[in-house]
C-alpha positions as CSV (number, residue, x, y, z in Angstrom):
1,X,21.0,-9.8,-52.3
2,X,19.6,-13.2,-51.9
3,X,16.4,-13.8,-54.0
4,X,14.5,-17.1,-52.8
5,X,12.3,-18.9,-55.3
6,X,9.7,-21.6,-54.3
7,X,8.8,-24.9,-56.7
8,X,6.4,-27.8,-55.5
9,X,5.0,-30.5,-57.5
10,X,1.8,-32.3,-55.5
11,X,-0.4,-35.1,-56.3
12,X,-4.1,-35.3,-54.8
13,X,-6.9,-36.8,-55.5
14,X,-10.2,-35.2,-56.1
15,X,-12.8,-36.7,-53.5
16,X,-15.7,-34.2,-54.0
17,X,-15.9,-35.7,-57.4
18,X,-15.7,-39.7,-57.3
19,X,-17.6,-41.8,-59.5
20,X,-17.9,-45.0,-59.1
21,X,-15.7,-45.5,-56.2
22,X,-12.7,-44.1,-58.8
23,X,-11.3,-40.3,-58.0
24,X,-9.8,-38.6,-60.7
25,X,-6.1,-37.8,-59.9
26,X,-4.5,-34.0,-60.1
27,X,-1.3,-32.0,-60.4
28,X,-0.9,-28.6,-58.3
29,X,2.4,-27.1,-59.2
30,X,3.3,-24.1,-57.0
31,X,5.8,-21.4,-57.9
32,X,6.6,-18.4,-55.9
33,X,3.0,-19.1,-54.3
34,X,0.9,-19.2,-57.4
35,X,-1.1,-22.3,-58.3
36,X,-1.6,-24.1,-61.1
37,X,-3.9,-27.6,-61.3
38,X,-3.5,-29.8,-64.0
39,X,-5.9,-33.1,-64.4
40,X,-4.0,-35.9,-65.5
41,X,-6.8,-38.0,-66.6
42,X,-6.2,-40.8,-64.4
43,X,-8.4,-42.7,-61.7
44,X,-7.5,-44.4,-58.7
45,X,-10.1,-46.3,-55.8
46,X,-10.9,-44.4,-52.8
47,X,-9.8,-46.7,-51.1
48,X,-5.9,-46.6,-52.7
49,X,-4.9,-43.6,-52.7
50,X,-2.4,-42.8,-50.0
51,X,-3.1,-38.7,-49.3
52,X,0.5,-38.1,-47.1
53,X,2.3,-40.2,-50.1
54,X,0.6,-38.5,-53.2
55,X,0.9,-42.3,-54.4
56,X,-1.4,-45.1,-55.1
57,X,-0.8,-47.7,-52.0
58,X,-0.5,-51.6,-52.9
59,X,1.6,-54.0,-55.3
60,X,-0.5,-55.3,-57.6
61,X,-0.1,-54.0,-61.9
62,X,-2.4,-51.3,-61.9
63,X,-0.9,-49.1,-58.9
64,X,2.9,-50.1,-60.1
65,X,1.3,-48.7,-63.7
66,X,-0.2,-45.6,-61.8
67,X,3.0,-44.9,-59.7
68,X,5.3,-45.0,-62.4
69,X,3.3,-42.6,-64.3
70,X,3.2,-40.6,-61.4
71,X,7.1,-40.7,-61.3
72,X,7.4,-39.5,-65.1
73,X,4.8,-36.8,-64.7
74,X,6.8,-35.1,-61.7
75,X,10.0,-35.9,-63.6
76,X,8.8,-34.2,-66.7
77,X,7.4,-30.9,-64.5
78,X,10.5,-30.6,-62.4
C-alpha cells in the first residue's frame, strides 16, 4: 500500500500591509494540505519582489543578503 505525503515551502510578500513601500515577507509551509504561516521579520521593497521565484530581484548587497537568508530558512525548514 502506497502512502503519499506532500510538503512544500513558499515565500511570499504580503502587499496588503505595505508601509513606506516595504512589504513583509512570510514563509508558508504546507504538509498534507495543512498550512502554517511564519513571519520572517524581514521586509522587501515592492518593486524588488519576484512573486514567481519567491525571491528578491536585483544584484545589490541588500538583495543578496535577503536571498541568502531565504535560502538558509528554506534549508532549515526542509
